C-alpha positions in Angstrom: 176.2 -57.7 152.6 180.0 -57.0 152.4 181.7 -53.6 152.7 182.0 -51.5 149.6 183.8 -48.2 148.9 182.3 -45.1 147.4 185.6 -44.0 146.0 187.6 -47.2 145.3 190.0 -45.4 143.0 191.3 -43.7 146.2 192.8 -47.0 147.3 194.8 -47.4 144.1 196.0 -43.7 144.1 196.9 -43.9 147.7 198.9 -47.1 147.3 200.8 -45.5 144.4 201.5 -42.4 146.5 202.8 -44.5 149.5 205.1 -46.4 147.1 206.4 -43.2 145.5 207.1 -41.6 148.9 209.0 -44.7 150.1 211.0 -44.8 146.9 211.9 -41.1 146.9 212.8 -41.1 150.6 215.0 -44.3 150.2 216.7 -42.9 147.2 217.4 -39.5 148.9 218.7 -41.3 152.0 221.2 -43.3 149.9 222.4 -40.2 148.2 222.8 -38.4 151.5 224.8 -41.3 152.9 227.3 -41.3 150.0 227.8 -37.5 150.4 227.8 -37.1 154.2 228.7 -40.5 155.6 232.1 -41.3 157.2 233.5 -44.9 157.3 235.2 -46.1 160.4 237.6 -49.1 160.9 237.8 -51.7 163.6 234.2 -51.3 164.9 233.8 -55.0 165.8 234.6 -54.5 169.5 232.2 -51.6 169.7 229.4 -53.7 168.1 230.1 -56.5 170.5 229.7 -54.3 173.6 226.4 -55.0 175.6 225.5 -51.3 175.7 225.8 -51.0 171.9 223.6 -54.2 171.5 221.0 -52.8 173.9 220.8 -49.5 172.1 220.7 -51.1 168.7 217.8 -53.4 169.9 216.0 -50.3 171.3 216.4 -48.5 168.0 215.1 -51.4 166.0 212.1 -51.8 168.3 211.5 -48.1 168.0 211.7 -48.2 164.2 209.4 -51.3 164.0 206.8 -49.7 166.3 207.1 -46.4 164.4 206.6 -48.2 161.0 203.8 -50.2 162.5 202.0 -47.1 163.7 202.7 -45.3 160.4 201.4 -48.3 158.2 198.3 -48.8 160.4 197.5 -45.2 160.3 198.2 -44.9 156.6 196.1 -47.9 155.7 193.2 -46.8 157.9 193.3 -43.2 156.6 193.4 -44.5 153.1 190.3 -46.7 153.5 188.5 -43.9 155.4 189.2 -41.6 152.5 187.7 -44.2 150.1 184.5 -44.0 152.3 183.5 -47.6 153.3 179.8 -48.3 153.3 177.4 -51.2 153.5 174.3 -51.5 151.3 171.2 -51.8 153.4 167.7 -52.6 152.4 165.4 -50.2 154.2 161.8 -51.4 154.4 159.0 -49.1 155.0 156.0 -51.0 156.3 152.7 -49.4 155.3 150.8 -50.6 158.3 149.2 -47.3 159.0 145.7 -47.0 157.6 143.6 -43.9 156.7 140.1 -44.4 158.0 137.3 -41.9 157.2 133.9 -42.1 159.0 131.4 -40.9 156.4 128.2 -40.2 158.3 124.8 -39.3 156.9 123.2 -36.8 159.2 119.8 -36.6 157.5 116.9 -36.8 159.9 115.8 -40.3 158.6 119.2 -41.6 159.7 120.4 -39.9 162.8 118.9 -42.1 165.6 120.7 -45.3 164.5 123.9 -43.3 163.8 124.0 -41.8 167.3 124.8 -45.1 169.1 127.5 -46.0 166.6 129.1 -42.6 166.9 129.3 -42.9 170.7 130.8 -46.4 170.2 133.4 -45.1 167.8 134.4 -42.5 170.3 135.4 -45.2 172.8 137.2 -47.4 170.2 139.3 -44.6 168.8 141.5 -45.1 171.9 142.5 -48.5 170.5 143.9 -47.2 167.3 147.7 -47.4 166.9 149.2 -45.3 164.2 146.1 -45.2 162.1 144.9 -41.8 160.9 141.2 -41.1 161.2 139.0 -38.4 159.7 135.3 -37.6 159.8 133.1 -36.5 156.9 129.4 -35.6 157.5 126.8 -34.9 154.9 123.1 -34.3 154.1 122.4 -31.9 151.2 126.1 -31.1 151.1 129.2 -32.6 152.5 131.5 -31.2 155.2 135.0 -32.5 156.1 134.4 -32.4 159.8 137.9 -33.7 160.8 140.7 -34.1 158.3 142.7 -37.3 158.6 144.8 -37.1 161.8 146.4 -39.2 164.5 145.4 -36.7 167.1 143.0 -39.1 168.8 142.1 -36.7 171.6 140.9 -34.2 169.0 138.9 -36.9 167.2 137.3 -38.0 170.4 136.3 -34.5 171.2 134.7 -34.0 167.8 132.9 -37.4 168.1 131.6 -36.3 171.5 130.3 -33.0 169.9 128.7 -35.0 167.1 127.0 -37.3 169.6 125.7 -34.2 171.4 124.4 -32.9 168.1 122.6 -36.1 167.5 121.1 -36.1 170.9 120.0 -32.5 170.4 118.5 -33.6 167.0 116.5 -36.3 168.7 115.3 -34.0 171.5 114.4 -31.3 168.9 112.4 -33.8 166.8 110.6 -35.4 169.7 109.9 -32.3 171.8 109.2 -29.8 169.0 108.9 -31.1 165.5 106.6 -33.9 166.3 104.5 -32.0 168.9 103.9 -28.6 167.2 102.7 -27.8 163.7 104.2 -24.3 163.8 106.9 -22.4 165.7 104.1 -20.2 167.0 102.5 -23.1 168.8 105.6 -23.5 171.0 104.6 -22.2 174.5 106.8 -19.5 176.1 108.0 -21.9 178.8 109.7 -24.1 176.2 111.0 -21.3 174.0 114.4 -21.0 175.8 115.2 -24.6 175.3 114.0 -24.4 171.7 116.3 -21.5 171.0 119.2 -23.3 172.7 118.7 -26.4 170.6 118.5 -24.3 167.5 122.0 -22.9 168.3 123.4 -26.3 168.9 122.1 -27.7 165.6 122.9 -24.6 163.5 126.7 -25.3 163.7 126.1 -28.5 161.7 123.0 -27.7 159.7 124.4 -24.5 158.1 127.0 -26.6 156.4 125.2 -29.9 155.6 121.8 -28.5 154.6 123.1 -25.5 152.5 120.8 -25.2 149.4 118.3 -27.9 150.5 115.4 -25.8 149.2 116.7 -26.3 145.6 118.6 -29.5 145.9 116.7 -31.6 148.4 118.3 -33.7 151.1 120.2 -36.9 151.7 122.7 -36.7 148.7 124.1 -40.1 149.5 126.2 -40.6 146.4 127.7 -37.1 146.6 128.4 -37.7 150.3 130.5 -40.8 149.6 132.3 -39.1 146.6 133.1 -36.0 148.7 134.5 -38.2 151.4 136.6 -40.1 148.9 138.3 -36.9 147.7 138.9 -35.8 151.3 141.8 -38.3 151.5 145.1 -36.5 151.2 147.5 -37.5 148.4 144.8 -39.8 147.0 146.5 -40.5 143.7 150.1 -39.9 144.7 150.6 -42.2 147.6 149.9 -45.9 148.1 148.2 -46.4 151.5 145.5 -48.5 152.8 142.4 -46.3 152.8 139.0 -47.2 154.3 135.6 -45.5 154.4 133.2 -46.5 157.1 129.9 -45.4 155.5 126.9 -44.9 157.8 123.7 -44.2 155.9 120.2 -45.6 155.4 120.5 -44.7 151.7 117.2 -42.8 151.8 117.6 -40.0 149.2 115.1 -37.1 149.1 116.6 -35.2 146.1 114.8 -32.6 144.0 117.3 -32.8 141.1 119.8 -35.2 139.6 122.7 -35.7 141.9 126.3 -35.0 140.7 127.1 -38.6 141.6 124.9 -41.6 142.3 125.8 -44.1 145.0 126.9 -46.6 142.3 129.1 -44.0 140.6 130.7 -43.0 143.9 131.4 -46.7 144.7 133.0 -47.2 141.3 135.3 -44.2 142.0 136.2 -45.7 145.3 137.1 -48.9 143.6 139.2 -47.1 141.0 141.2 -45.4 143.7 141.5 -48.6 145.7 139.5 -47.3 148.7 137.5 -50.0 150.5 134.1 -49.0 151.8 132.5 -50.7 154.8 128.8 -49.9 154.8 126.7 -49.8 157.9 122.9 -49.6 157.4 121.3 -48.3 160.6 117.8 -48.2 159.2 116.2 -51.1 161.0 113.8 -49.9 163.6 115.4 -46.5 164.0 112.3 -44.5 163.4 110.5 -46.2 166.2 113.5 -45.8 168.4 113.7 -42.2 167.6 110.1 -41.3 168.5 107.6 -43.7 169.8 104.9 -41.1 169.6 105.9 -39.8 166.1 103.2 -38.2 164.2 103.0 -39.2 160.5 104.3 -36.5 158.1 106.2 -34.4 160.7 109.6 -36.2 161.0 111.9 -33.3 160.2 115.4 -32.1 160.4 116.4 -29.2 162.5 117.6 -27.0 159.6 114.1 -26.2 158.4 112.9 -25.2 161.8 115.9 -22.9 162.2 115.0 -21.4 158.8 111.4 -20.8 159.9 112.5 -19.3 163.1 115.0 -17.0 161.4 112.4 -15.9 159.0 110.2 -14.8 161.9 107.5 -17.2 161.0 106.4 -15.4 157.8 104.6 -18.6 156.7 102.4 -19.6 159.7 101.1 -22.5 157.8 104.5 -24.2 157.8 104.9 -27.0 160.2 108.0 -27.3 162.3 109.3 -29.9 159.9 111.0 -29.7 156.5 109.0 -30.8 153.6 110.3 -32.7 150.6 109.3 -32.1 147.0 106.1 -34.2 147.4 104.9 -32.4 150.4 105.9 -35.2 152.9 108.4 -34.6 155.6 111.9 -36.0 155.1 112.3 -39.5 156.1 108.7 -40.1 156.9 108.5 -43.2 154.7 108.2 -46.6 156.3 111.7 -47.8 157.0 110.5 -51.4 156.8 108.7 -51.0 153.5 109.6 -52.1 150.0 111.6 -48.9 149.4 113.8 -49.8 152.4 114.7 -53.2 151.0 115.7 -51.7 147.7 117.8 -49.0 149.4 119.5 -51.7 151.5 120.2 -53.9 148.5 121.7 -51.0 146.4 123.9 -50.0 149.3 125.1 -53.6 149.8 126.0 -53.9 146.2 127.8 -50.6 146.2 130.0 -51.3 149.2 130.8 -54.9 148.0 131.9 -53.5 144.7 134.8 -51.8 146.5 135.8 -55.0 148.2 134.2 -54.0 151.5 131.5 -55.5 153.6 127.9 -54.6 154.4 126.5 -54.5 157.9 123.1 -53.9 159.2 123.3 -52.4 162.7 121.6 -54.2 165.6 122.1 -55.1 169.2 124.9 -57.5 168.4 126.9 -55.1 166.2 129.3 -52.5 167.7 131.9 -50.2 166.1 134.6 -52.2 167.8 133.5 -55.3 166.0 133.7 -53.6 162.7 137.1 -52.1 163.4 138.4 -55.5 164.4 137.2 -57.0 161.2 138.7 -54.2 159.2 142.0 -54.6 161.0 142.2 -58.3 160.5 141.5 -58.0 156.8 143.8 -55.2 156.1 146.8 -56.7 158.0 146.9 -59.3 155.3 147.2 -56.7 152.6 149.9 -54.6 154.2 152.6 -53.8 151.7 156.3 -52.8 152.1 158.4 -50.4 150.1 162.1 -51.3 149.9 164.8 -48.8 149.3 168.6 -49.5 148.9 170.6 -47.3 151.3 174.4 -46.8 151.2 175.3 -46.4 154.9 178.8 -45.2 155.7 180.6 -47.5 158.1 183.8 -45.8 159.1 183.9 -47.1 162.7 186.3 -50.1 162.1 188.9 -48.1 160.2 188.5 -45.2 162.5 189.5 -47.5 165.4 192.5 -48.8 163.4 193.5 -45.2 162.7 193.2 -44.3 166.4 195.4 -47.4 167.3 198.1 -46.4 164.8 198.1 -42.8 166.1 198.4 -43.9 169.7 201.4 -46.0 168.7 203.0 -43.1 167.0 202.3 -40.8 169.8 203.6 -43.2 172.5 206.8 -44.1 170.6 207.6 -40.5 169.8 206.9 -39.4 173.4 209.1 -42.2 174.7 212.0 -41.4 172.4 211.9 -37.7 173.2 211.6 -38.2 177.0 214.2 -41.0 177.0 216.8 -38.8 175.2 215.8 -35.7 177.1 213.7 -32.8 176.1 216.7 -30.5 175.9 218.8 -32.8 173.9 218.6 -33.3 170.1 217.6 -30.8 167.4 214.7 -28.5 168.4 213.3 -28.2 164.8 212.8 -32.0 164.7 210.8 -31.9 168.0 208.7 -29.0 166.7 208.0 -30.9 163.5 206.9 -33.9 165.4 204.7 -31.8 167.7 203.0 -30.0 164.8 202.3 -33.2 162.9 200.9 -35.0 166.0 198.7 -32.0 167.0 197.3 -31.7 163.4 196.6 -35.4 163.3 194.9 -35.3 166.8 192.7 -32.4 165.7 191.7 -34.3 162.5 190.9 -37.4 164.5 188.6 -35.5 166.8 186.7 -34.1 163.7 186.5 -37.5 162.1 185.1 -38.9 165.4 182.4 -36.2 165.5 181.5 -37.0 161.8 180.2 -33.6 160.7 177.5 -33.8 158.0 175.7 -31.4 155.8 172.3 -31.6 154.2 172.6 -32.7 150.6 171.0 -30.0 148.4 169.3 -32.8 146.4 167.8 -34.5 149.4 164.2 -34.0 150.4 163.7 -34.0 154.1 160.5 -35.7 155.1 159.9 -34.1 158.5 157.5 -36.9 159.4 158.3 -36.7 163.1 157.4 -33.0 163.5 154.1 -31.7 164.8 153.8 -28.0 163.8 151.3 -25.8 165.5 150.4 -22.6 163.6 148.9 -20.1 166.0 147.3 -17.2 164.1 146.0 -13.9 165.5 142.8 -13.1 163.6 141.8 -9.9 165.4 140.7 -7.0 163.2 144.2 -5.3 163.6 145.7 -8.1 161.6 144.0 -6.6 158.5 146.0 -3.4 159.0 147.6 -2.4 155.7 151.3 -1.9 156.7 152.8 -5.1 155.4 154.2 -4.1 152.0 151.3 -3.5 149.5 149.0 -5.8 151.5 147.7 -6.5 154.9 149.4 -8.2 157.8 147.2 -11.2 157.3 148.4 -11.4 153.7 151.9 -11.7 155.1 150.8 -14.3 157.6 149.2 -16.5 154.9 152.2 -16.2 152.6 154.6 -17.2 155.5 152.4 -20.1 156.6 152.4 -21.5 153.1 156.2 -21.1 152.9 156.5 -23.0 156.3 154.3 -25.8 155.1 156.3 -26.1 151.8 159.6 -26.1 153.8 158.5 -28.9 156.2 157.0 -31.6 153.9 155.6 -34.7 155.7 155.0 -32.8 159.0 151.7 -32.8 160.7 150.2 -29.3 161.0 147.6 -27.9 163.4 145.9 -24.5 162.8 144.7 -22.4 165.8 143.1 -19.0 165.4 142.4 -16.5 168.2 140.5 -13.3 168.4 137.5 -12.9 170.8 138.2 -16.5 171.7 140.5 -19.3 170.5 139.6 -22.2 168.2 141.5 -25.2 167.0 140.6 -25.2 163.3 142.4 -28.4 162.5 144.1 -31.0 164.6 147.6 -32.2 163.8 147.2 -33.6 160.3 149.2 -34.3 157.2 146.3 -33.3 155.0 148.0 -30.2 153.7 145.2 -29.3 151.4 142.7 -29.1 154.4 145.1 -26.9 156.4 145.8 -24.7 153.3 142.1 -24.2 152.7 141.6 -23.2 156.3 144.5 -20.7 156.1 143.2 -19.2 152.9 139.7 -18.8 154.5 140.9 -17.0 157.6 138.8 -13.9 158.1 138.3 -11.2 160.8 135.7 -11.8 163.6 132.3 -10.2 163.3 132.6 -6.5 163.6 129.7 -6.2 166.1 131.2 -8.8 168.5 134.9 -7.8 168.3 136.1 -7.2 171.9 139.7 -6.1 171.3 142.8 -8.3 171.1 145.2 -10.0 173.5 147.9 -12.7 173.1 146.5 -14.3 176.3 143.5 -15.7 174.3 145.7 -18.2 172.6 147.1 -19.8 175.8 144.5 -22.5 176.5 144.1 -23.7 172.9 147.8 -23.9 172.4 148.2 -25.7 175.8 145.5 -28.3 174.7 147.2 -28.8 171.3 150.7 -29.3 172.9 149.3 -31.7 175.5 147.7 -33.7 172.7 151.0 -33.8 170.8 152.9 -34.8 173.9 150.8 -38.0 174.3 151.8 -39.3 170.9 154.2 -42.2 170.8 157.6 -42.2 169.1 160.4 -39.7 168.8 158.3 -36.8 167.8 159.1 -33.1 168.1 156.7 -30.2 168.5 157.2 -27.0 166.7 155.2 -23.8 167.3 154.9 -20.7 165.1 152.9 -17.7 166.5 151.7 -15.0 164.0 150.6 -11.8 165.6 151.1 -8.0 165.8 151.2 -8.3 169.6 148.7 -5.5 170.1 146.7 -5.6 173.3 143.5 -3.5 173.2 141.3 -5.3 175.8 143.0 -3.9 178.8 144.6 -7.2 179.9 148.1 -7.7 181.0 150.2 -10.3 179.1 150.4 -13.5 181.0 153.4 -15.8 181.2 153.7 -18.6 178.6 156.7 -20.1 180.4 154.8 -23.3 181.5 154.4 -24.3 177.9 158.1 -24.1 177.1 158.9 -27.7 178.1 156.5 -29.0 175.5 158.1 -27.1 172.6 161.2 -28.2 170.7 161.6 -25.3 168.2 159.7 -22.6 166.4 159.4 -18.8 166.3 157.1 -15.9 167.2 156.6 -13.7 164.1 155.6 -10.1 164.4 153.6 -8.2 161.8 153.1 -4.5 161.3 155.1 -1.4 162.0 155.5 1.0 165.0 154.0 3.8 162.9 150.9 1.6 162.4 148.5 1.0 159.6 144.9 1.6 158.8 142.5 -1.3 159.2 140.0 -2.1 156.5 137.0 -4.3 157.5 135.3 -6.1 154.6 132.2 -4.2 153.6 132.7 -1.4 156.0 135.8 0.4 154.7 138.6 1.7 156.9 137.8 1.7 160.6 137.6 5.1 162.3 138.2 6.2 165.8 134.8 7.0 167.3 136.2 9.7 169.6 138.2 11.6 166.9 136.6 10.6 163.7 140.0 9.9 162.2 141.2 6.6 160.8 142.2 4.2 163.6 145.8 3.0 163.4 147.1 -0.3 164.7 150.7 -0.4 165.8 152.8 -3.5 166.3 153.8 -4.3 169.9 157.2 -5.9 169.5 157.9 -5.9 173.2 155.0 -8.2 174.0 155.9 -10.5 171.1 159.5 -10.6 172.4 158.3 -11.5 175.9 156.1 -14.3 174.6 159.1 -15.6 172.5 161.3 -15.5 175.6 158.7 -17.3 177.7 158.5 -20.1 175.1 162.3 -20.1 174.4 161.6 -19.3 170.8 163.2 -16.9 168.3 161.4 -13.6 167.7 161.3 -12.5 164.1 160.1 -9.2 162.7 158.3 -10.6 159.7 157.5 -7.2 158.2 161.2 -6.4 158.3 161.9 -9.7 156.7 159.5 -8.8 153.9 161.1 -5.5 153.2 164.6 -7.0 153.2 163.9 -8.7 149.8 166.2 -11.6 150.6 163.7 -14.3 149.9 162.8 -17.1 152.3 166.3 -18.7 152.2 168.0 -15.4 153.2 165.5 -14.4 155.8 165.3 -15.0 159.5 162.4 -17.3 159.0 164.4 -19.2 156.4 167.2 -19.7 158.9 164.8 -20.9 161.5 163.2 -23.4 159.1 166.6 -24.8 158.2 167.3 -25.5 161.9 163.9 -27.0 162.3 164.4 -29.3 159.4 167.5 -30.7 161.1 165.2 -31.9 164.0 163.7 -34.5 161.8 164.9 -38.1 161.9 163.4 -39.0 158.6 165.3 -38.1 155.4 163.9 -39.2 152.1 166.3 -40.7 149.4 166.9 -38.2 146.7 167.9 -40.8 144.1 166.8 -44.1 145.7 170.2 -45.2 147.1 171.6 -42.2 149.0 170.9 -40.8 152.4 169.9 -37.2 152.6 172.9 -36.2 154.8 176.4 -36.2 153.4 179.4 -37.1 155.5 182.5 -35.0 155.5 184.8 -37.1 157.7 186.7 -38.5 154.6 188.0 -35.0 153.8 189.8 -35.0 157.1 191.0 -38.5 156.8 192.6 -37.4 153.5 194.4 -34.7 155.4 195.6 -37.2 157.9 196.8 -39.3 155.0 198.9 -36.4 153.8 200.4 -35.8 157.2 201.3 -39.5 157.5 203.0 -39.4 154.1 205.2 -36.6 155.4 205.9 -38.6 158.6 206.7 -41.7 156.5 209.1 -39.7 154.3 211.0 -38.2 157.3 211.2 -41.6 159.1 212.7 -43.3 156.1 215.0 -40.4 155.1 216.4 -39.5 158.5 215.5 -42.5 160.7 212.8 -40.7 162.7 210.7 -37.5 162.9 211.9 -36.3 166.3 
């Protein structure tokens, strides 16, 4: 497309001004000649002299070059002031998919799922730009991993899931199928039994919550919950896929909130494709060759029996369904299995997906390849019209004109002699040339400002939120609330100020835990932030910033392995207090992996009382008085210096009442926003950054009009 101008009227106005300046200068020159000019006779011999001819030739060349430089510069400055631009069509290819693994972890399904989970762990490495999440369900559904492109984190979670499934199998074979009651387990096997219980509890507490009333294997609800785990489900067009692993064996005691068919219809309505994998064929035999009829159970019930101290010694180690049979004990190859398989096939095909029955020839890689080949055909592009400033050509012309003016003026002054001629004229020329040179430098730099109407989509930023959740963070010296109230408020402000970024949430107290990987699922991160709570009072071991090091290191390492021009931002939220006797270690080795961020301190030097939920305010055991927690600003400043980040007293920010934009955090966020390379279009045809070079080209235009006037009026500036 051709070059257009944002302010075409400038060309007309500029042309009129140039003509007026020329007319005024020429008129005044004529008047001056009539009043001050002297006529001389017999000048023919003088004009015929070679020296006169040479000087006249030099003067004419000087004037031609001067006018050439002036006109080139005037025209270039005029066109720059009109802001030349080209209209570009920017295409945003939606090649990235969101893929959710939705996995049924009921005991009738786990053995066939285990192999597929291990396979998926290997094939995640082959994903390029796709975001992947994991949802697991039984009685209830848990978003195990929000959609993320942090493949290292996903692989780690898949590995943990595979270990859980292995533990599930060992638990079933070694305990559920061998013993009728927990009291039958010999003492020599008790230690392993307890260990397996601990491994399984991390999953079972979430996915089997309320099974006594609701039953197990809520397949329809599991699929529906996974559907609504997609971020921006109704606001953003994106290829979304659910890989649904279940044997569709429901053991419910009540009507489900959503049946499989209803969940599939919801997926279809929201344009989410479901690929179903039915792992039921032969899995029960694979799981336990010596399985005893009626005792195939999930681990959750055994944990319940163990926790209850075996009050009901008649209970078997398995979990009974409403009919008295253990979950999943039905014949997987019976008539019920065929009906479950047919219903599942119909449901997934309703969404436009495909149905697979796992076997020796089917791998997760095969399924992902089939998904990829199908979805590539459906990739869409969004097109936006962008007006891109193109000042380069006219800037080069302006430079050329300025160089001619500078060279001719310097030649004239030096040829005549610096001490000869009128000093005011030389000063005028020097001032005009210096002002033009400074303006040219600024135009070349092209300073910009962020348009107030633009929305920056900081899509190339990975933001790690590292939160101190020790009990001291619940001290009540942050306004009318606790320090943690201030942390949550500031985190939400950061997330709102950096739309489109990927966020990771890390908590540290007795230990450190990555609660979410880098993800754009803002809802998932917000939920995690809102649910931050203190560690168990009985296990609290004091606080130290050192605890956060390894988790932060792992998160930064993962972010560093991502492709593309990505920047990593770190925010640390803490009171800096160290009560475990440790010495603050150096965080300097992490500095190179961080682009921007801040360390935020909460609390006051005078300290605040700490209220633990359900226990009231904590007291000092030795004095009986209320314990006070005081902020350690020095430790926080040292950590900030090690990481080359800004230290911000967040409590002081709170009391300043300046609001986010006027606070130190607001200033930091503004700088961080400028790191992003992606700026959304505020009205569909404008870039988010506004150029300012044309203001300076307008100033150059004014200087050149002065130069033009002086050249015409008195024959030259110097």
